[in-house]
C-alpha positions in Angstrom: 391.4 164.1 197.1 393.4 165.1 194.1 391.9 164.2 190.7 394.4 162.1 188.7 394.6 162.1 185.0 392.1 159.8 183.4 393.3 156.3 182.6 391.9 153.9 180.1 389.8 151.9 182.4 388.2 148.9 180.9 387.3 146.7 183.9 384.0 147.1 185.7 383.6 146.8 189.4 380.1 146.5 190.8 379.1 146.8 194.5 375.9 146.8 196.5 375.4 149.2 199.3 372.7 150.2 201.8 371.0 153.5 201.2 372.9 154.9 204.2 376.3 153.7 202.9 375.5 155.2 199.5 374.5 158.5 201.0 377.7 158.6 203.0 379.8 157.8 200.0 378.0 160.5 197.9 378.6 163.1 200.6 382.3 162.2 200.7 382.5 162.3 196.9 381.0 165.8 196.9 383.3 166.9 199.6 386.4 165.6 197.7 385.5 167.6 194.6 385.9 164.6 192.3 383.6 162.1 190.7 382.4 158.7 192.1 384.8 156.6 189.9 387.9 158.6 190.8 386.9 158.7 194.5 386.3 154.9 194.7 389.4 153.9 192.7 391.7 156.2 194.8 390.2 155.1 198.1 390.2 151.4 197.2 393.7 151.6 195.9 395.0 153.3 199.0 393.2 150.7 201.2 394.5 147.8 199.1 398.1 149.0 199.4 397.7 149.3 203.2 396.4 145.8 203.5 399.2 144.4 201.3 402.0 146.5 202.7 403.0 144.0 205.4 402.9 141.1 203.0 405.5 142.5 200.7 408.9 140.9 200.6 411.7 143.1 201.8 415.2 142.2 200.7 418.4 143.8 202.1 421.9 143.3 200.9 424.3 141.7 203.5 425.7 145.1 204.2 422.3 146.8 204.7 421.1 143.9 206.9 424.1 144.3 209.1 423.5 148.0 209.4 419.9 147.3 210.3 421.0 144.9 213.0 423.5 147.3 214.4 420.8 149.9 214.7 418.4 147.5 216.4 421.0 146.4 218.9 421.5 149.9 220.3 420.2 150.6 223.8 417.1 152.6 224.1 417.6 156.3 224.8 415.7 158.4 227.2 414.1 161.3 225.2 413.3 164.5 227.1 409.6 164.9 227.5 408.6 161.6 225.9 407.2 160.1 229.1 405.1 163.2 229.8 403.9 163.2 226.2 402.8 159.5 226.4 401.0 160.2 229.7 399.0 163.1 228.3 395.3 162.6 227.5 394.8 162.0 223.8 393.0 164.8 221.9 391.4 162.1 219.7 389.3 160.4 222.5 386.4 161.4 224.6 387.8 159.8 227.8 
């Protein structure tokens, strides 16, 4: 995690954790090479943006909306190798 320039932070955020959660967080902070505050703020900010991303209003001009609709009306294409790729066992599971 990259350390960002220090900002003038005036708001306090307090959380309670279990000893196991705290130990995990402390290990992650140490591995990231930053301090607890920067680690938590960065992690919480990223998580917050993900949660809110699909709740953001997206507006398109009439021209852009029509272009989007043209793209979405296209027939699906067969892509060489895609079926085989999708049938392969995932490297991220133990199945």
